[in-house]
N, C-alpha and C positions, 0 to 999 in steps of 0.2 A: 449544473450537476454534472458532474463524471459516473460511468459506469465502468464495475471491472467483475472482477469472481474472490470470494472470499479465499489464499489461500489458507489459511487456521483461525481456529480458534478454542479458545481453551472458556469452556465455559465454567468452569470452577476459581479457574482464575478472572476472571470477570473482561479478558486481551484479545488481539489475536494482530494479523496483516489482512488486507486487498492487495490484492494484485492489478492499478489499473487499465482499463483497453487500453491496444495500444502500444502496451509498455516492451522497450526489447534494452537490454541490460547492454552499459556498454562495454566495443569490441576491449579485450583485455590484455596490458601493456606492459612485455614484461620489461623488469631495471634495470637492463641491456640497452634494451632499446629506447629509454629513457638516457640512462647514462653519455650514448653516443646522439645527445642530441637528438633523436625525432620525435616530434611533436604529438605530445599526447592528445591521446584522446576527447572530438567532448563531451563535457559532460551529462550526464543525462537528467533531467530539471528533472523526470516522475517514476520512482522508483513504490516500492511498497508500502506501501500505505499506513504507518499507525492508527485501529481502532479499538476501542473500548467501551463497552458495554452501555454507557452509560447514552453515549451517540444513535442508538440504535434506538429509531422513533416506531415505540410501538407499542402496543397492550399485553401485558402480564409479563411473563420469564422472556428475558431480556440475555437471545442467543446467535449465535452466525456457525454454516454450517459448513464447509468446508466442499467447493465447486458451488455454493452459493452466486448467482448474480443479482449484485446489486445498487443502487445510484447513492450516491453522495459526494458534499461536498469535501475540499478539501482546506483547511484550514494551517501554517504551523504553529507542532507544538514548542515544547523547551526543547525535544529531542528530533527534532525533527518534524515533516510532516503528516497529520495523524486527520484521519474522518467526521467527520460533523453529519449529523441529520441523515445519520444513513436510515437504508431502506428497501427494505426484498422489491423484486422485480419478479415479475413473472409470477 
């Protein structure tokens, strides 16, 4: 299980984003550097993860708050990484 922090969650729409622990955005590489043949930075395998309210493991109203700590599994969804089995920490 991964752990992370809720980046945002829209309770009206029922979805949001989680930033996994240890995530560092890859360095930016300008188009000019790519044109001159400099190697591109290695892609970061983990980025913000989509979370749907149906993945939240709790009874009653399912919602998350920005800044909240959670644990979760990551699966590959149709549009990228998606959180499953989301539980609140602490």
